C-alpha positions in Angstrom: 10.0 188.8 7.8 12.6 188.4 5.1 14.9 190.9 6.6 13.7 191.0 10.2 14.4 187.3 10.9 18.1 188.3 11.1 17.3 191.0 13.8 15.8 189.0 16.5 19.0 188.0 18.2 21.7 190.8 18.6 24.5 188.2 18.5 25.1 185.0 16.6 22.8 182.2 17.8 21.1 184.3 20.2 24.1 185.1 22.4 23.8 188.7 24.0 21.2 191.2 23.5 20.5 193.9 20.8 21.7 197.4 21.8 18.5 198.7 22.8 17.0 195.8 24.7 17.5 195.8 28.4 19.5 193.3 30.2 17.1 190.9 32.0 17.1 189.7 35.6 17.1 186.1 36.7 13.4 186.1 36.6 13.2 187.3 33.1 12.2 190.8 33.8 14.4 193.7 32.7 16.5 195.6 35.1 14.8 198.8 36.1 15.5 201.9 38.2 13.4 202.9 41.3 10.9 204.6 39.0 10.4 201.4 37.0 12.3 202.7 34.0 14.4 200.1 31.9 18.2 200.1 32.4 20.6 199.2 29.7 24.4 199.3 30.2 24.0 201.2 33.5 21.7 203.9 31.7 18.0 204.2 31.8 16.8 203.7 28.2 13.3 204.1 26.9 11.5 205.4 23.8 9.1 208.2 25.1 5.7 208.1 23.2 6.4 211.8 22.2 9.5 210.7 20.1 7.7 208.0 18.1 6.6 208.9 14.7 2.9 208.8 13.7 3.3 205.4 12.1 5.2 203.9 15.1 2.6 205.3 17.5 -0.2 203.7 15.4 1.8 200.3 15.5 2.2 200.5 19.2 -1.5 201.4 19.9 -2.6 198.5 17.7 -0.3 195.9 19.5 -1.4 197.1 22.9 -5.1 196.8 21.8 -4.5 193.4 20.4 -2.8 192.3 23.7 -5.8 193.7 25.8 -8.1 191.5 23.6 -6.2 188.5 24.7 -6.8 189.5 28.2 -10.7 189.6 27.8 -13.0 186.7 28.5 -14.3 186.5 24.9 -12.4 183.5 23.4 -13.6 184.3 20.0 -11.1 187.2 19.9 -8.0 185.2 20.8 -7.1 183.5 17.5 -7.6 186.5 15.2 -5.7 188.7 17.7 -2.7 186.2 17.8 -2.7 185.9 14.1 -2.6 189.6 13.8 0.4 190.0 16.4 2.2 187.4 14.3 1.5 189.1 11.0 2.9 192.4 12.6 6.1 190.6 13.7 6.6 188.8 10.3 6.2 191.8 8.3 8.0 194.4 10.3 11.0 196.2 8.7 13.8 197.8 10.7 17.6 198.5 10.6 20.0 195.5 10.5 21.3 196.4 14.0 17.8 196.9 15.9 15.2 194.6 17.2 11.9 194.8 15.1 9.7 197.4 16.4 6.6 195.1 17.3 9.0 193.2 19.6 10.0 196.4 21.2 6.4 197.5 21.9 5.6 193.9 23.2 8.2 194.2 25.8 6.2 195.3 28.6 3.6 192.7 27.8 5.8 189.7 27.9 5.2 188.6 31.4 1.5 189.2 31.1 1.3 187.0 27.9 3.2 184.2 29.7 0.7 184.4 32.5 -2.3 184.1 30.0 -0.7 180.9 28.7 -0.7 179.4 32.0 -4.3 180.6 32.6 -5.7 179.4 29.4 -7.0 175.9 28.9 -5.8 173.3 26.4 -6.6 174.0 22.8 -5.7 175.6 19.4 -5.5 179.2 21.0 -3.2 178.1 23.7 -0.9 176.4 21.2 -1.0 179.4 18.9 -0.1 181.6 21.9 2.9 179.3 22.9 4.2 179.4 19.2 4.2 183.4 19.5 5.8 183.4 23.1 8.7 181.0 21.7 9.7 183.9 19.3 9.2 186.7 22.1 11.3 184.5 24.4 14.2 184.4 22.2 15.0 188.0 22.9 13.2 189.0 26.1 13.4 185.6 28.2 15.8 184.5 30.8 18.5 182.6 28.7 19.0 180.1 31.5 15.3 179.1 31.2 15.4 178.3 27.6 12.1 179.8 27.0 12.2 179.8 23.2 12.6 176.0 23.5 10.1 175.9 26.4 7.4 177.2 24.4 8.3 175.6 21.1 7.9 172.0 22.9 4.6 173.3 24.2 3.2 174.5 20.9 2.0 171.9 18.3 2.8 174.2 15.3 4.9 172.7 12.5 5.6 175.9 10.6 8.7 176.7 12.2 10.4 178.1 9.1 7.9 180.9 8.8 9.8 182.6 11.6 13.0 182.8 9.8 16.5 181.5 9.9 17.7 183.4 13.1 15.0 182.0 15.0 15.7 178.3 14.0 19.4 179.0 14.8 18.5 180.3 18.2 16.1 177.3 18.9 18.9 174.8 17.7 21.3 176.6 20.3 18.9 176.2 23.1 18.2 172.5 22.3 22.0 171.8 22.6 22.1 173.6 25.9 19.1 171.9 27.2 20.4 168.5 26.1 23.4 168.9 28.1 21.4 169.9 31.3 19.3 166.9 30.9 22.2 164.5 30.3 23.7 165.7 33.5 20.6 165.2 35.3 19.9 161.9 33.7 16.5 163.1 32.2 14.6 162.1 29.2 15.8 163.7 25.9 13.5 162.0 23.5 11.4 165.3 22.7 14.5 167.2 22.2 15.7 164.6 19.6 12.5 164.6 17.8 12.5 168.5 17.7 16.1 168.7 16.5 15.3 166.3 13.7 12.5 168.5 12.6 14.9 171.4 12.1 17.3 169.5 9.9 15.3 169.8 6.6 15.1 173.6 7.0 18.8 174.0 7.5 19.7 171.8 4.4 17.2 173.7 2.3 18.6 176.9 3.3 22.4 176.2 2.6 23.0 175.9 6.5 24.7 172.4 6.4 27.1 173.4 9.1 24.1 174.2 11.5 22.5 170.8 10.7 25.8 168.9 11.4 26.5 171.1 14.5 23.1 170.3 16.0 23.2 166.5 15.3 26.8 166.6 16.9 25.7 168.1 20.0 22.8 165.6 20.4 25.1 162.7 19.4 22.9 161.8 16.5 25.2 162.4 13.6 24.2 158.9 12.2 20.7 160.2 11.5 21.8 162.8 8.9 22.0 160.5 5.8 18.2 160.2 5.7 17.9 163.9 5.1 20.4 164.3 2.3 19.9 164.4 -1.5 22.2 164.8 -4.6 22.5 168.5 -3.9 23.4 168.5 -0.3 25.4 165.4 0.5 28.8 166.6 -0.9 28.7 170.0 1.3 27.6 168.0 4.4 30.5 165.5 3.9 32.9 168.2 3.4 32.1 169.9 6.6 32.0 166.7 8.6 35.2 165.4 7.4 36.8 168.9 8.0 35.6 169.1 11.5 36.8 165.6 12.6 40.2 167.0 14.1 38.1 169.3 16.4 36.1 166.2 18.0 37.1 163.9 20.7 37.0 160.0 20.5 34.9 158.2 19.7 32.8 161.0 18.0 35.5 161.5 15.4 35.1 158.0 14.4 31.4 158.1 14.2 31.7 161.3 11.9 34.1 159.6 9.5 32.1 156.4 9.4 28.8 158.3 8.6 30.7 160.2 5.9 31.9 157.1 4.5 28.4 155.7 4.3 27.1 158.7 2.6 29.9 158.7 -0.1 29.0 155.0 -0.8 25.1 155.7 -1.1 25.9 158.3 -3.7 28.3 156.3 -5.6 31.6 158.3 -4.7 34.0 155.4 -4.1 37.1 157.6 -4.4 35.9 159.9 -1.5 34.9 156.9 0.5 38.2 155.3 0.1 39.9 158.4 1.6 37.6 158.0 4.7 38.4 154.3 5.0 42.1 155.0 4.8 41.7 157.7 7.4 39.8 155.1 9.6 42.7 152.7 9.1 40.1 150.0 8.6 41.7 147.3 6.4 38.4 145.3 5.9 36.5 148.5 4.9 39.3 149.3 2.6 39.1 145.8 0.9 35.2 146.2 0.6 35.4 149.5 -1.1 37.9 148.3 -3.5 36.1 145.0 -4.5 32.8 147.0 -4.8 34.5 149.1 -7.7 33.1 147.5 -11.0 34.8 150.1 -13.2 38.3 148.8 -14.1 39.7 152.4 -14.4 38.2 153.5 -11.0 39.5 150.2 -9.3 43.1 151.1 -10.5 42.6 154.5 -9.1 41.7 153.2 -5.7 44.6 150.7 -5.9 46.9 153.7 -6.4 45.4 155.5 -3.4 45.9 152.4 -1.3 49.5 151.8 -2.4 50.4 155.4 -1.5 49.4 154.7 2.2 51.6 151.6 2.0 48.6 149.1 2.8 49.1 145.8 1.3 46.1 143.7 0.5 46.3 140.0 -0.7 44.0 139.7 -3.6 43.3 136.8 -6.1 45.1 136.9 -9.4 42.6 134.8 -11.6 42.3 137.3 -14.4 44.3 139.9 -16.2 42.3 142.7 -14.6 43.2 141.3 -11.2 46.8 141.1 -12.0 46.8 144.8 -13.2 45.2 145.8 -9.9 47.8 143.9 -7.9 50.6 145.6 -9.8 48.9 148.9 -9.0 48.8 147.8 -5.3 52.4 146.7 -5.3 53.7 150.2 -6.7 55.4 147.9 -9.4 55.0 150.7 -12.2 56.0 153.5 -9.8 59.7 153.9 -11.1 58.5 154.1 -14.7 55.8 156.8 -13.6 58.6 158.7 -11.7 61.1 158.7 -14.6 58.3 159.9 -16.9 57.7 162.8 -14.6 61.5 163.4 -14.5 61.8 163.3 -18.3 58.9 165.8 -18.7 60.5 168.1 -16.3 63.9 167.7 -18.0 65.8 166.6 -14.7 67.0 163.3 -15.6 70.7 164.4 -15.8 72.4 163.1 -12.5 73.8 165.9 -10.3 76.8 165.5 -8.1 77.2 166.9 -4.5 79.2 170.0 -5.6 76.1 171.0 -7.7 74.4 171.2 -4.4 77.2 172.8 -2.2 78.3 175.4 -4.7 81.3 176.0 -2.6 82.4 178.9 -4.9 79.6 180.8 -3.2 80.8 179.9 0.4 82.8 183.0 1.0 85.9 180.9 -0.2 86.4 179.3 3.2 84.3 176.1 3.0 86.0 174.9 -0.2 89.7 175.7 1.0 89.2 174.6 4.7 90.9 171.5 5.7 88.4 168.7 6.2 88.2 165.2 7.5 88.1 163.6 3.9 86.3 160.5 5.1 83.6 162.4 6.9 83.3 164.8 3.9 82.9 161.9 1.5 80.3 160.3 3.7 78.2 163.6 3.7 78.6 163.6 -0.2 77.3 159.9 -0.2 74.2 161.0 1.7 73.7 164.1 -0.4 74.1 162.3 -3.7 71.6 159.6 -2.4 69.0 162.3 -1.6 69.4 164.3 -4.5 69.3 161.6 -7.1 66.9 159.4 -5.2 64.7 157.4 -7.4 66.4 158.3 -10.7 68.2 155.2 -11.0 71.4 157.0 -12.2 74.3 159.1 -10.5 78.0 159.7 -10.9 79.3 158.1 -7.8 77.8 154.8 -7.2 75.9 153.4 -10.1 77.8 154.8 -13.1 81.0 156.2 -11.0 83.4 157.0 -13.9 86.4 158.2 -12.2 84.8 157.8 -8.8 84.8 154.1 -9.3 86.1 153.3 -5.7 84.0 155.8 -4.1 82.7 153.5 -1.3 86.5 153.0 -0.4 86.8 156.8 0.2 84.8 156.4 3.4 85.8 154.4 6.6 84.2 151.8 8.8 80.5 152.5 9.2 80.8 155.2 6.6 81.1 152.3 4.0 77.9 150.8 5.4 75.8 154.1 4.6 77.7 154.7 1.4 76.8 151.2 0.1 73.3 151.5 1.2 72.9 154.7 -0.6 72.5 152.6 -3.8 69.1 151.5 -2.5 68.0 155.1 -2.3 69.2 155.7 -5.8 67.4 152.9 -7.0 64.3 153.2 -4.9 61.1 151.2 -6.1 63.0 149.7 -9.0 63.6 146.4 -7.2 64.3 144.5 -10.4 66.9 146.6 -11.6 68.4 147.1 -8.1 69.1 143.5 -7.4 72.2 143.3 -9.8 73.4 146.7 -9.0 73.4 145.9 -5.1 74.6 142.4 -5.4 78.0 143.4 -6.5 78.5 145.1 -3.0 77.7 141.9 -1.2 80.7 140.0 -2.5 83.5 142.0 -0.8 85.6 141.2 2.3 84.5 144.3 4.0 81.8 143.6 6.7 80.5 147.2 6.6 80.1 147.2 2.8 78.1 143.9 3.0 76.0 145.2 5.5 75.3 148.3 3.6 74.2 146.1 0.7 71.7 144.4 2.8 70.3 147.7 4.1 70.2 148.8 0.4 67.9 145.9 -0.4 65.4 147.1 2.1 65.6 150.8 0.9 65.0 149.8 -2.8 62.1 147.6 -1.9 60.4 150.2 0.4 56.7 150.1 -0.5 57.0 147.8 -3.5 55.6 144.4 -3.7 56.5 142.0 -6.7 55.8 138.4 -7.5 57.9 136.1 -5.3 58.9 138.6 -2.8 62.8 137.9 -3.0 63.8 140.6 -0.4 62.4 138.7 2.6 64.5 135.6 1.5 67.7 137.8 1.0 67.4 139.6 4.2 66.4 136.7 6.3 69.1 134.4 5.0 70.9 132.7 7.9 74.4 133.7 6.5 73.5 137.4 7.1 70.8 137.3 9.6 72.0 134.9 12.3 75.7 134.1 11.6 77.0 137.4 10.4 78.6 140.2 12.1 76.4 142.6 14.2 76.5 145.3 11.6 75.2 142.8 9.0 72.4 141.4 11.4 71.4 144.9 12.4 71.3 145.9 8.7 69.2 142.9 7.7 66.7 143.6 10.4 66.5 147.4 9.6 66.2 146.4 5.8 63.2 144.4 6.7 61.6 147.3 8.7 62.1 149.6 5.6 61.0 147.2 3.1 57.6 146.1 4.6 56.9 149.2 6.6 53.1 149.6 7.1 52.6 146.1 5.5 51.4 144.2 8.7 53.1 141.1 7.0 52.5 138.4 9.6 55.3 136.3 8.3 57.8 138.6 9.8 56.6 138.0 13.3 58.3 134.7 13.1 61.7 136.3 12.0 61.8 139.5 14.1 60.1 138.5 17.4 62.7 136.0 18.5 65.4 138.8 18.2 63.3 141.1 20.5 62.7 138.3 23.1 66.3 137.0 23.3 67.9 138.9 26.1 71.2 137.4 25.4 71.6 139.3 22.2 73.2 142.9 21.9 70.6 145.5 22.7 71.3 147.3 19.4 70.2 144.3 17.5 67.1 143.7 19.6 66.4 147.4 19.4 66.5 147.6 15.7 64.3 144.5 15.6 61.6 146.3 17.8 61.7 149.5 15.5 61.3 147.4 12.4 58.4 145.4 13.9 57.0 148.8 15.1 57.3 150.0 11.4 55.9 147.0 9.9 52.8 146.8 12.2 52.6 150.7 12.6 49.1 151.7 13.9 47.9 148.0 14.1 47.7 147.8 17.8 49.4 144.2 17.4 49.3 142.5 20.7 52.2 140.1 19.9 54.7 142.9 19.2 53.6 145.0 22.1 53.6 142.0 24.5 57.1 141.1 23.5 58.6 144.6 23.9 56.7 145.2 27.2 58.0 141.8 28.6 61.6 142.8 27.6 61.2 145.9 29.8 60.2 143.7 32.8 62.8 141.2 32.3 65.6 141.7 34.9 68.5 140.6 32.7 67.4 143.0 29.9 66.6 145.9 32.4 70.5 146.2 32.8 71.0 146.8 29.1 68.0 149.1 29.0 70.1 151.8 30.6 72.2 152.1 27.4 71.5 154.6 24.5 69.7 151.9 22.3 66.8 151.4 24.8 65.0 154.4 23.3 64.5 152.4 20.2 63.1 149.6 21.9 60.6 152.1 23.5 59.9 153.7 20.1 58.9 150.3 18.4 56.3 149.8 21.2 55.0 153.2 20.6 54.7 152.9 16.7 52.4 149.9 17.1 49.8 152.3 18.8 50.3 155.1 16.2 46.9 156.9 15.7 45.0 154.5 17.9 44.2 157.1 20.5 42.4 155.4 23.7 43.6 152.0 22.7 47.0 152.9 24.1 45.6 153.2 27.7 46.2 149.4 28.2 49.8 149.6 27.6 50.2 152.7 29.5 48.7 151.0 32.7 51.3 148.2 32.2 54.3 150.7 31.9 53.1 152.3 35.1 53.8 149.1 36.9 57.2 148.8 35.5 59.9 149.9 38.0 62.5 151.0 35.4 63.8 154.5 34.4 62.8 153.8 30.7 59.1 153.1 31.5 58.3 156.9 31.8 59.8 157.9 28.6 58.2 154.8 26.8 54.8 155.8 28.3 55.2 159.5 27.0 56.3 158.3 23.4 53.5 155.7 23.1 51.0 158.4 24.3 52.0 160.9 21.7 52.1 158.5 18.8 48.6 157.3 19.9 47.2 160.6 19.5 49.4 161.8 16.5 47.7 164.1 14.0 44.6 164.5 16.1 45.1 168.0 17.5 43.7 167.0 20.9 44.0 169.9 23.2 44.1 168.0 26.4 47.0 166.0 25.4 49.0 169.0 24.4 48.2 170.6 27.7 49.6 167.4 29.4 52.8 167.7 27.4 53.1 171.3 28.3 53.0 170.6 31.9 55.7 168.0 31.5 57.9 170.7 29.8 57.3 173.1 32.7 58.9 170.9 35.3 62.4 171.9 36.4 64.8 168.8 36.3 68.6 168.9 37.4 71.0 168.0 34.7 72.5 164.7 36.1 73.1 161.1 35.0 70.4 160.1 37.4 67.8 162.2 35.8 68.4 161.1 32.1 65.2 159.4 31.9 63.1 162.4 33.2 65.1 164.7 30.5 64.2 162.1 27.8 60.4 162.4 28.9 60.6 165.9 28.4 62.4 165.8 25.0 59.7 163.2 23.9 57.0 165.6 25.1 58.5 168.6 22.9 58.3 166.2 19.8 54.9 165.1 20.9 53.7 168.7 20.7 54.4 168.9 17.1 53.3 165.2 16.3 49.8 165.8 17.8 49.3 169.4 16.4 50.4 168.8 13.0 47.2 167.9 11.6 45.3 171.0 12.5 46.5 174.5 11.2 45.4 176.7 14.1 46.9 174.2 16.6 50.2 174.5 14.5 50.4 178.3 15.0 49.6 178.0 18.6 52.4 175.4 19.1 54.9 177.4 17.1 54.4 180.2 19.8 54.7 177.8 22.7 58.2 176.8 21.1 59.3 180.3 21.5 58.7 180.2 25.2 60.2 176.8 25.6 63.5 178.2 23.9 63.6 181.1 26.4 62.8 179.4 29.5 63.2 175.7 29.0 66.0 173.4 30.2 68.9 172.4 27.8 67.3 169.1 27.1 64.2 170.9 26.0 65.9 173.5 24.0 67.7 171.0 21.8 64.5 169.2 21.0 62.6 172.2 20.0 64.4 172.8 16.6 63.4 169.2 15.9 59.9 169.8 16.8 59.7 172.8 14.6 60.9 170.8 11.6 58.4 168.0 12.4 55.4 170.4 12.5 56.2 171.8 9.0 58.2 169.2 6.9 58.7 170.2 3.2 56.8 173.4 4.0 59.4 176.1 4.2 57.4 178.8 6.0 59.7 182.0 6.4 58.7 182.4 10.1 60.0 178.9 10.7 63.1 178.7 8.9 64.3 182.3 9.9 63.8 181.2 13.4 65.8 178.0 12.8 68.5 180.0 11.2 68.9 182.0 14.4 69.0 178.7 16.4 71.6 177.3 14.2 74.1 179.9 15.6 73.2 179.0 19.3 75.9 178.7 21.8 74.7 175.1 22.7 76.2 173.1 19.8 73.5 170.5 20.2 70.8 173.1 19.5 72.7 174.4 16.6 73.2 171.1 15.0 69.5 170.0 15.4 68.4 173.4 14.0 70.5 172.9 10.8 68.9 169.5 10.4 65.5 170.9 10.9 66.2 173.5 8.2 66.6 170.8 5.7 63.6 169.1 7.1 61.4 172.0 6.6 62.7 172.7 3.1 63.0 168.9 2.0 62.3 168.7 -1.7 61.4 172.2 -2.3 64.8 173.6 -3.7 64.0 176.8 -1.8 66.5 179.5 -2.9 66.3 181.3 0.6 67.0 178.3 2.5 69.7 177.1 0.2 71.5 180.5 0.7 71.3 180.2 4.4 72.7 176.9 4.4 75.7 178.0 2.3 76.4 180.7 4.9 76.3 178.1 7.6 78.7 176.0 5.5 81.3 178.9 5.6 80.4 179.7 9.4 81.0 176.1 10.5 84.0 175.2 8.1 86.2 174.3 11.1 83.6 172.1 12.8 83.2 168.9 11.1 80.1 167.7 13.1 78.3 170.7 12.2 79.5 171.0 8.6 78.4 167.4 8.2 74.9 168.3 9.3 74.8 171.2 6.8 75.7 169.0 4.0 72.8 166.5 5.1 70.4 169.5 5.2 71.5 170.7 1.8 70.9 167.2 0.5 67.5 167.1 1.9 66.6 170.5 0.6 67.4 169.4 -3.1 65.9 165.9 -2.4 64.9 164.1 -5.7 65.8 167.3 -7.5 62.7 169.0 -6.2 60.2 166.2 -6.9 59.9 164.6 -3.5 58.4 165.5 -0.1 58.6 164.4 3.5 55.3 165.7 4.4 53.5 162.8 5.9 50.1 164.2 4.5 48.7 163.5 1.3 45.4 163.7 -0.8 44.8 167.4 -0.3 46.1 167.0 3.4 43.3 164.7 4.3 45.3 161.6 5.1 48.3 161.1 7.5 50.6 158.4 6.4 51.6 156.5 9.6 54.7 155.0 7.8 55.9 158.5 6.7 55.3 160.0 10.2 57.0 157.1 11.8 60.0 157.5 9.8 60.3 161.1 10.5 59.9 160.4 14.2 62.4 157.6 14.2 65.2 159.9 12.7 64.3 162.7 15.2 64.4 160.4 18.2 68.0 159.6 17.2 68.8 163.3 16.7 67.7 164.1 20.3 71.3 162.8 21.2 72.8 163.5 17.6 76.5 163.0 18.9 75.7 159.4 20.1 73.9 158.4 16.8 73.9 160.4 13.6 77.2 162.3 14.2 78.8 159.1 15.4 78.6 155.6 13.9 74.9 155.3 13.3 74.4 157.9 10.5 72.5 155.0 8.5 69.5 155.8 10.7 68.9 158.7 8.5 67.7 156.2 6.0 64.4 155.9 8.0 63.5 159.2 6.2 60.4 158.3 4.1 60.2 159.2 0.9 49.1 165.4 -19.7 46.2 167.5 -19.6 45.8 171.3 -18.6 45.2 172.0 -15.0 45.0 175.1 -12.8 47.3 175.3 -9.9 46.9 177.7 -7.1 46.7 178.4 -3.4 43.9 176.1 -1.8 41.0 177.9 -0.5 38.9 176.4 2.4 35.4 176.1 1.2 34.0 174.4 4.1 30.6 175.9 5.2 30.5 178.4 2.4 27.3 178.8 0.5 26.9 178.1 -3.3 29.8 176.8 -5.3 32.8 178.8 -4.3 36.2 178.5 -6.1 38.6 175.9 -4.4 41.8 177.7 -5.5 43.0 181.4 -5.9 45.8 182.9 -7.9 46.0 180.0 -10.2 48.1 179.5 -13.3 47.2 177.1 -16.1 50.0 174.4 -16.7 50.4 171.2 -18.5 50.8 168.0 -16.4 52.9 166.6 -15.0 53.2 169.5 -12.5 54.8 169.7 -9.0 52.4 170.9 -6.2 53.9 172.9 -3.2 52.7 172.8 0.2 49.3 174.4 0.4 48.6 174.2 -3.4 45.7 172.5 -5.1 45.1 171.5 -8.6 41.8 171.5 -10.6 41.1 170.5 -14.2 41.0 173.3 -16.5 37.7 172.2 -18.1 35.0 169.3 -18.0 36.6 167.4 -21.0 37.8 164.8 -18.6 36.3 163.4 -15.4 38.8 162.8 -12.5 38.3 159.5 -10.8 40.4 160.4 -7.8 39.3 162.3 -4.8 41.9 164.8 -5.3 44.2 165.8 -8.2 47.6 164.5 -6.6 49.9 161.7 -7.1 48.9 159.3 -9.8 45.5 160.3 -11.2 43.3 158.4 -13.7 41.1 160.6 -15.9 38.2 159.5 -18.2 36.9 161.2 -21.2 33.6 163.1 -20.4 30.9 161.6 -22.7 28.8 164.8 -22.3 31.7 167.2 -23.3 30.9 169.2 -26.4 34.0 171.2 -27.6 33.3 175.0 -28.6 35.8 174.4 -31.6 36.1 171.0 -32.7 38.7 171.8 -35.3 41.1 172.7 -32.5 40.6 169.8 -30.3 
């Protein structure tokens, strides 16, 4: 039945009927007219005997004769007759769109055969009949009665595979349906579980790993699959399991990841297991996987992967090997690796803002228009910082030349951001940055001293060295407690940036008192809350959550929480529960009991952070319902408007991890822009940028380009920033042209022009070597630190004129930042049979290379073995001992 096993069900997994099979009544009998003729699609369909070929007529006669034998009293005829019918079914041939002819001719006898089963006594004959009826029931039985499953459970036959793949799939479908029915009725499901497990080896043997995983998923038994796997099947099963996690609900998604992790460990794939451990955000599991690596090179590779996620582990340093691993975990060599990349790409030469603006192409208006020089210079400071980030050299701040007094060309808070830009230029290179930043600390200008403190935090972000000097510098009493508000706030923000994602317990003693002191200025406490949220992002740290929630209930503090900085207090609480899903429910219940306008926006922000990157449809529906509410624009309704703004950002934050969900949400944004309230409309461009950072899709940036000319200036400004976010680090030529046009268009509007310059700086960030995408390792891992940094900036941009375009532009610093390989567009190989190509349209290049969004790299040949789970970031290769060169003279 090699061909016919595909024809037993007209639709996949048994759904629907074949074209020439009559629709059944509820009792399993086909619809008939008054004369008893079968009806299909409202018409009588039958195959008259006169129309049958001689061969078909003979087949029909033989089958009818065999059925008649089964009705006789001579039991010795039963088994041979049943065996003959089975042989006819298994060996029949027919077209791919039709039901096999033996099943057609047996149609009128289905009910009679079912009655015979009830009549016969127990024994081998009855079991064999049940085996045959299970196959017949797949096409002719009542789907609600699950007759295929019914007779399979009654049959004692173990030879299920002989009936073919389509039968096995249909049986699996009915097992899943019956399982749900029994669960609802609280009935025993043991027999279903045993039958399901008997199908798994067949699926795995016939390249149907997806069917095996789906069946065990429906029966909530995914932990059983490891026992059926071998060297040939485990990788495809794990690929499918990890790919469908975003489509599962909690806690099933955790069970899938845990099971996949255990499988990878069993087969010695520690790099792949580490990816899963990081996705689970299980620090103990990450530590265990790292310590289990005995190969020094592999251990270094795992350390690089952990360091990229900003996870800090305290390990002993009793040997040189352990010291090396600690350096890898601390990103100590990252500046050297980055500069090596820049040297190979020939982009070490510093760029100045004019190289980015290209004002000679701005229709002549941008360059000649009268500008607020301080504001213009501040924009240039940001652009200079973004473009030369990490290169350790520039022509404005570090090696200024004729621009030696550049920091004095800005005013007030502008000096803070300008001085802080040194940290961005010297990012990761902490040892070199200490001297460069120190000179800005010894001035009489408070804003410059504050900027230097912030620069320390930026330069140290994600880096850990011996002695940890940054915590001492930033928590020094002279700056931290006795300094001006700008210095204290910069110190607090610097600590948040420097130790983001580290979970460093020592910082609780430093920052919690600032949050809990209601006598302090709210800006100071709010910055401490955000910093704590960044440091303990996704940790569910109860001390941080309790401290911030208590402040929201404090009567003295509640008066202050009506100010603009209250949103950052709320954000700090939300970040603690980033990605924790249902764990956030406890804090949501507490917020419901708080009688304060900020309670509702805080709850919304906490909820969207908890489900970030999961693609959960139910949460997206909740947020859309919030956006549908009509709220009058008044001072009393500011908190309700904030709820809607956060809901819009939440749509992107939740959907960003799943491609289909992203496309659906982008369509919803179009509706929200047409019909939404003003507070929703100004949040939509930000959400569009958040769903596609560093991924300049034409459909997105063309839409944003239209919004950048909106009559509502708030919408236009946010759309401009979102254009920079979408193109960040890509050097996209089309976006660069659109931004130059906007610079000409807004040459008289200083706020809009400032945002255009910021967007231009983001577009050329790191001279095209950096990304703002929070996903890495072939888009398998979401970095909570990167996503939290993006969200912090976007929360401030909801009211851009109060923050970024006012005196708080320094909040922009929350933005996170050789062999031959084939580079091409990534191909989704989940569930595909055989060994399909993982990339398409590739070009062969020498490393280092830059990968765009959606691109994937693979080694050109098998001369080297990759120790990483994906060719991305810092990758360690090992010479393949089994490699034999075709031409040893050229190798």
